[in-house]
C-alpha positions as CSV (number, residue, x, y, z in Angstrom):
1,M,0.0,0.0,0.0
2,F,3.0,2.3,0.3
3,A,4.7,1.3,-3.0
4,I,4.1,4.8,-4.4
5,E,6.5,7.1,-6.2
6,G,7.7,9.7,-3.8
7,V,6.8,7.6,-0.7
8,E,9.2,5.4,1.3
9,L,8.0,3.4,4.3
10,C,10.5,3.5,7.1
11,W,11.0,0.3,9.0
12,P,8.8,-1.9,6.7
13,D,9.3,-4.9,9.0
14,T,7.6,-3.2,11.9
15,P,4.9,-5.5,13.4
16,Q,1.4,-4.3,12.7
17,Q,0.5,-4.2,16.3
18,P,-0.6,-1.4,18.7
19,G,2.2,0.7,20.0
20,S,4.6,0.1,17.1
21,T,6.1,3.2,15.5
22,V,6.3,3.6,11.7
23,A,7.2,6.6,9.5
24,I,6.6,7.6,5.9
25,L,9.3,9.6,4.1
26,A,7.4,11.6,1.4
27,G,8.2,14.2,-1.1
28,G,9.9,15.0,-4.3
29,G,12.7,17.2,-5.6
30,P,14.2,19.3,-2.8
31,L,11.1,19.0,-0.5
32,W,10.9,15.9,1.7
33,S,9.1,15.2,4.9
34,L,9.5,12.4,7.5
35,N,6.2,11.7,9.1
36,A,6.1,9.4,12.2
37,C,3.0,7.5,13.3
38,R,2.1,5.0,16.0
39,I,-0.1,2.0,15.3
40,V,-3.2,2.4,17.5
41,Y,-5.1,-0.8,16.6
42,A,-5.0,-3.8,14.4
43,I,-7.8,-5.6,12.7
44,D,-7.7,-9.4,12.4
45,E,-11.2,-10.8,11.9
46,A,-11.8,-14.4,10.7
47,G,-15.1,-13.4,9.2
48,P,-16.8,-13.9,6.9
49,P,-15.8,-11.6,5.5
50,V,-12.1,-11.9,6.5
51,R,-10.7,-8.5,7.4
52,R,-7.1,-7.6,8.1
53,G,-5.5,-4.2,8.7
54,F,-4.4,-1.5,11.0
55,A,-4.7,2.1,11.9
56,Y,-2.1,4.6,12.9
57,G,-2.3,8.0,14.5
58,T,0.1,10.8,13.8
59,L,2.9,11.7,16.3
60,P,3.7,15.3,17.2
61,A,6.4,15.9,14.5
62,H,4.0,14.7,11.7
63,A,3.0,17.3,9.0
64,V,-0.7,16.7,9.9
65,R,-2.7,15.6,12.9
66,G,-5.0,12.7,12.4
67,E,-5.4,9.0,11.8
68,E,-5.3,6.6,8.8
69,R,-6.8,3.1,8.6
70,F,-5.9,0.5,6.0
71,V,-8.1,-2.6,5.7
72,I,-8.2,-5.5,3.2
73,E,-11.4,-7.5,3.1
74,W,-12.0,-10.8,1.4
75,S,-15.4,-12.4,0.9
76,P,-15.0,-16.2,0.6
77,D,-18.5,-16.6,-1.0
78,S,-17.8,-14.3,-3.9
79,D,-13.9,-14.4,-3.7
80,E,-14.1,-10.6,-3.9
81,V,-11.3,-8.5,-2.3
82,S,-11.6,-4.9,-1.3
83,Y,-9.2,-2.3,0.0
84,D,-10.4,0.5,2.3
85,L,-8.3,3.5,3.3
86,L,-10.0,5.9,5.7
87,A,-8.2,9.0,6.8
88,Y,-9.0,12.2,8.6
89,S,-6.6,14.9,9.4
90,Q,-5.9,18.6,9.8
91,P,-2.8,20.6,9.0
92,G,-0.2,20.4,11.8
93,T,1.3,23.9,11.3
94,A,0.2,27.4,10.4
95,W,2.1,27.2,7.1
96,L,0.3,24.0,6.2
97,R,-3.0,25.5,7.1
98,A,-2.2,28.3,4.6
99,A,-1.4,25.6,2.0
100,A,-4.4,23.4,2.8
101,P,-5.6,23.1,-0.8
102,L,-2.1,21.8,-1.8
103,L,-2.0,19.5,1.2
104,R,-5.4,18.0,0.3
105,M,-4.2,17.4,-3.3
106,V,-1.1,15.6,-2.0
107,Q,-3.3,13.5,0.3
108,R,-5.7,12.5,-2.6
109,R,-2.7,11.6,-4.7
110,F,-1.4,9.4,-1.9
111,A,-4.8,7.6,-1.6
112,R,-4.9,7.0,-5.4
113,G,-1.4,5.8,-5.4
114,S,-2.0,3.5,-2.4
115,L,-5.0,1.9,-4.2
116,A,-2.9,1.5,-7.4
117,A,-0.2,-0.2,-5.3
118,M,-2.7,-2.6,-3.8
119,C,-4.1,-3.4,-7.2
120,R,-0.6,-4.2,-8.5
121,A,0.1,-6.4,-5.5
122,A,-3.2,-8.3,-6.0
123,R,-2.4,-8.9,-9.7
124,E,1.0,-10.3,-8.8
């Protein structure tokens, strides 16, 4: 879900369990941002449908304040797989509040890129 141009997952082997810290290095050209988060809960439901995922909340040095949840769901009856990314956030600094339209554009680009990465992984 993080195999996106301009995004690098720091510590990709971190267990997806509450309390684990992860970070995303994101950017392009001369502008990069390291954004740390802590996993707040994990989803592991046998179903049906089978659901797996986790959510993380931003830590104080993150560019925004909020939470993101990533969930994969599989329905054994139809063999259908879905991916759900739910995010809510607000700018973490005054300069990001001033650049809110640009920030939202970057967040939408991340969501589209994450979906594309999951589709590529499912095809493989």
